[in-house]
N, C-alpha and C positions, 0 to 999 in steps of 0.2 A: 504494500499500499504506499503510495506517494501522497505528499501533501504540497501545496503551493507555497512558496516563500512570500511572505506579506511585503517585503521591500523590492524584490526583483521579479516576482511572478514566475520564477522557474520552479519545476517539480523538485522536491527534496525526498531523496530516497529514505525510507524508513530504516533500511539496514545500515548499522553503524559502519560496517566495512566499506560502504559506498559514500560516506561523508567526505566531502571534498578535502577537508583539512587532514582527515585520516589518510586518504589516498596520497596526498602530497607527503606526509610523513613516511609513508611506506616507500614511496619513490625515492626519498632522500636516503633510504637504506636503513631506516629504524626498524627494529623488530617489533612484532606485536606485543612482545613482553616489556617494550620500552615506550609504548604509547599509552597514555592514561585517558580514561573516559569517565564521565559522571552521568548518572541518571538524573534527569531534570525533576526537581521536587514539585513542579507544577504539572507536566504533561507525562512523566515517567518514561520519556525517551532518552536513550543514550546520546551524548554529544562528546565531541573532542575537548580535552581539557589540558591546557598547556602548563599545568601546575602553578599557575600565578595566584593572585589574590581574588580573582573573579572567574565566573563561568558563565558564558552566554549560550542560551538554548536557541538553536537555529529554527526550531519549530514554533515555539511560542514567543520568540523574540524578547525574551526577559533576560536580564543579567542579575546574577546572584553573587554575593560576596561569599567566598569560601573561607571558613575559619576552622578552628579545630573542633567544631561542634560535630555531633553525630549526624546531622542533617545530610551531610555529603559524605559519600564513601566512594572515593575514586578507585577504579579497578583498572587493570590492564586490558587492552584490546583483546589479548589472548583469552582473558576470563570471559569474554562475551560469546566464545565458541560454545555450541551446544551439541549434544549428541542428537543426530538426526532422528533418533527414535522418539524424542520428546516433542517433535512437531515444529521446532523453531527454525530449523535449517540455517542457522547462523544470522538470523534477523533479530532485531530489537525485540526483547521479550515482553516488557510490560506496557502493551499498547492499551490505550484507553478504550 
């Protein structure tokens, strides 16, 4: 399932592996274990996280400040891989 970007009108792939920033990081030679992602607290979709002080969701266009609180649990891109027997086929899991 794809959604349209509010600012540019392009379709956004729901699969975190197709996120443009993730694709760029992979092209730069970074491994899936070295790329961090966060599940958006508003829409529950994964987004690229550059391990800075904030996280911006490309789906709901919100920016969140990332602190040491339990609200955000960054995981590696490799952690988003799922066993195909659970029905996800490597796509973002917690869809609304």
